[in-house]
N, C-alpha and C positions, 0 to 999 in steps of 0.2 A: 548611822545605820551601817551595819557590816555588809560586805560584798555579797555574802551568801544569802543574807536576809533580803537584800535588794533584788537579787536574782530570783528568789522564790516569789516575791511579790509581783515582779514583772511577768514571770511565767504564768502565775495564776490569773493576772489581769488579761494577758494575751489569750489564754484558753477560754476565759469568760467571753471575751469579745468574739472569738472565732465561733464559739458555741451559739451565741445569739445570732451571728451572721448566717450560719449554715442552717439553723433551725427555721429561720424565716424564709428560706429559699424554696420551700416546697409549696406547691399549689394544690389546693383541694377544691373540688366543685367546678362548675362551669362559670366562666366569666361572661357577664352580659354587656360589658362596656370595653371598648378598645382604649389604647393609651391616650388618644386625643379626646376621649369623652363621648364619642359617637357610639351608638348601640351597634353591636355586631349583628351580622345576618343570623337570624335564628335558625336552628336546625329544622324547625317546623315549616320553613318556606319550601313549598313544593309547587313550582310553576305548573299551571294547568294547560292541557292541550288547547291550542287556539289563542293563547295569549300573544300579544304583539311584542316586538323588540322594545318599544317604549315602556310598556308595562313591566317588562323584566328589568330594564335599567332603573326604573323607579323602585321596584321591589328590592333590588340589590344595592341601591344607592350609588349607581355609577356604571362606568364602562367595565367590561370583562377584563380579566387579567390576560387571557389569550383568546384570540379569535382566528378561525380558519374559514375559508370560503371554498365551496365545492364548485366544480365546473358547471353544475346545473343551477347555480345561484343559491344553493342552500348554505347555511352557516352553522358553525359549531362554536358556542361561547363557553369559556371555562372561567369560573370564579373560584379563587383560592380563599375560602371563607374563614380560615383561622390563621392567616399568615402572621398576624401580630404575636401569636403565642410562641412563635419560633424564637423571639427575642427575649423571652422571660429567662432570667439567669437560673441555672440549675434545673431547667425543665427537661429532664432527660427522657420523659415519657411522651414528648411531642410527636404527633403523627399528623401530617398534613391532611386536610379535608378539602375536597373539590366538589363543586356542583357543575355538571356539564349539561348544557341546554342545546338541543338540536332544533334548528329552525328549517322550515321548508323554503322553497323559492319565493313564496309570497310574504315571508317574514313572520310567520306564526309558529308557535311552539309545536313541534312534531313529537318529540319525546324528551325525557328528562332523566338523567342518571346522577345519583348522589353517591359519592365515594367517601363514606364516613367510617 
């Protein structure tokens, strides 16, 4: 096989591999499962006024990503609900989504903010 022909074959194979690699990197639609197989928090989760901290932990399947405590005993919990999507290769449209839950001093939901 001549050098020129070998170079052409290798170039065509490389372009084919690159085309297949980059065309599979786009994501379409919403994912309902995270990388470890657990279901992600659905966008339809809206904590109701009066829910307790334990109910929120159960709803979001764990502790919040951030927690702050006010001088009056109130708390603000923040869940980063789509953190796993930040690690998807070539996901240039990634935008973080947060759910922020405000608790009163008794530990019940006072209000809820969704940053989608």
